[in-house]
C-alpha positions in Angstrom: 12.0 -40.0 8.8 9.0 -42.3 7.8 6.7 -39.3 7.2 9.3 -37.1 5.4 9.4 -39.1 2.1 5.6 -39.5 1.6 5.0 -35.8 2.6 7.6 -34.5 0.1 6.0 -36.8 -2.5 2.6 -35.4 -1.8 3.8 -31.7 -2.0 5.5 -32.5 -5.2 2.5 -34.1 -6.9 -0.3 -32.2 -5.4 0.9 -28.7 -4.5 4.0 -27.6 -6.2 2.7 -27.9 -9.8 -0.2 -25.4 -8.8 2.1 -22.8 -6.8 2.9 -20.6 -9.8 -0.7 -20.2 -10.9 -2.0 -19.8 -7.5 0.6 -17.0 -6.8 -0.3 -15.3 -10.1 -3.9 -15.4 -9.3 -3.4 -14.0 -5.8 -1.0 -11.3 -6.9 -3.7 -9.6 -9.0 -5.7 -8.2 -6.1 -2.7 -7.7 -4.0 -0.9 -5.6 -6.7 -4.1 -3.8 -7.3 -4.3 -2.9 -3.7 -0.8 -1.7 -3.5 -1.2 0.2 -6.7 -4.2 2.0 -5.1 -2.0 2.9 -2.1 0.4 4.6 -4.4 -2.2 6.3 -6.3 -3.8 7.7 -3.1 -0.5 9.0 -1.8 0.1 10.6 -5.2 -3.3 12.2 -5.3 -3.0 13.5 -1.6 0.4 15.1 -2.4 -0.8 16.7 -5.6 -3.7 18.3 -3.6 -1.2 19.7 -1.2 0.8 21.2 -4.2 -2.3 22.6 -5.8 -3.4 24.1 -2.5 0.0 25.7 -1.9 0.1 27.1 -5.4 -3.4 28.8 -4.9 -2.6 30.1 -1.5 1.2 30.4 -1.1 0.5 30.1 2.6 3.4 28.3 4.5 1.3 27.8 7.7 -1.4 26.1 5.6 1.3 24.0 3.9 2.5 22.8 7.3 -1.0 21.9 8.3 -1.6 20.0 5.1 1.6 18.1 5.5 0.6 17.3 9.1 -2.7 16.2 7.8 -1.0 13.9 5.3 0.6 12.2 8.2 -2.7 10.8 9.3 -3.5 9.4 6.0 -2.5 5.8 6.9 -5.1 6.0 9.8 -7.9 7.5 7.7 -10.2 4.5 7.2 -12.4 6.4 4.7 -9.6 7.3 2.4 -7.8 4.0 2.7 -11.0 1.9 2.1 -10.6 1.8 -1.7 -7.2 0.3 -1.2 -8.5 -2.2 1.3 -11.4 -3.2 -1.1 -9.0 -4.2 -3.8 -7.7 -6.9 -1.5 -11.0 -8.1 -0.6 -11.2 -9.9 -4.0 -9.0 -12.4 -2.3 -11.9 -13.7 -0.5 -13.3 -15.2 -3.6 -10.0 -16.5 -4.9 -9.1 -18.0 -1.6 -12.4 -19.9 -1.4 -11.2 -22.2 -4.2 -7.8 -22.8 -2.4 -9.7 -23.5 0.8 -11.3 -26.5 -0.8 -8.5 -27.7 -2.8 -5.6 -27.3 -0.4 -7.5 -26.9 2.9 -6.3 -23.3 3.4 -7.9 -21.8 6.5 -7.8 -18.3 7.9 -8.6 -16.6 4.8 -9.6 -13.5 6.7 -6.1 -13.5 8.3 -4.5 -13.4 4.9 -6.7 -10.5 3.8 -6.3 -8.6 7.1 -2.4 -9.2 7.1 -2.3 -7.9 3.4 -4.3 -4.8 4.5 -2.0 -4.2 7.4 1.0 -4.2 5.0 -0.8 -1.7 2.8 -1.2 0.6 5.9 2.3 0.1 6.8 3.4 1.0 3.4 1.4 4.3 3.5 2.7 5.0 6.9 6.3 4.7 5.5 5.5 6.7 2.5 4.1 9.7 4.5 7.0 9.4 7.1 9.6 9.5 4.3 7.8 12.4 2.7 7.8 14.2 6.0 11.5 13.5 6.6 12.5 14.6 3.1 10.3 17.7 3.0 10.0 19.9 6.0 8.0 23.1 5.2 9.8 24.9 8.1 13.2 24.6 6.2 11.9 26.0 3.0 13.2 29.6 2.7 12.1 30.1 -0.9 8.4 29.7 -1.3 8.7 30.0 -5.2 10.4 26.6 -5.1 8.2 24.9 -2.6 5.8 23.2 -5.1 8.6 21.9 -7.2 10.4 20.6 -4.0 7.2 19.0 -3.0 6.9 17.4 -6.5 10.5 16.1 -6.3 10.1 14.6 -2.9 6.8 12.9 -3.9 8.5 11.3 -6.9 11.4 10.2 -4.7 9.0 8.5 -2.2 7.1 6.9 -5.1 10.3 5.6 -6.5 
């Protein structure tokens, strides 16, 4: 009880006035990273569509969809997404000194983990909504893939 009032006063005067601007500043790299995840998923699915339109090969389509499932674990392809979040390192240095924020690397790593989870969810959902083995009409496959992609991105 004796600490509560001074702690609340300290937070109200020294932290709360800055929270909105801090969150806005931090959300730039975070949003950029998640936008990059979305773009990567979009690009990879577009490549599957283009490949299928060229080959019209259902076996190859299945292989490409299976390969898409490994995307969240492909560190080379996910790296551009992760690099966007690394900008937090610089932004958090100022917070570290002003608000004694420690574990900056943890914040960055956790954000990158969320990005990987988002990609895992996207490819899983894509796979669930589109199963090449259930596609009877190969003429409609590319259109179906596009519709599923847009549904996942939504």
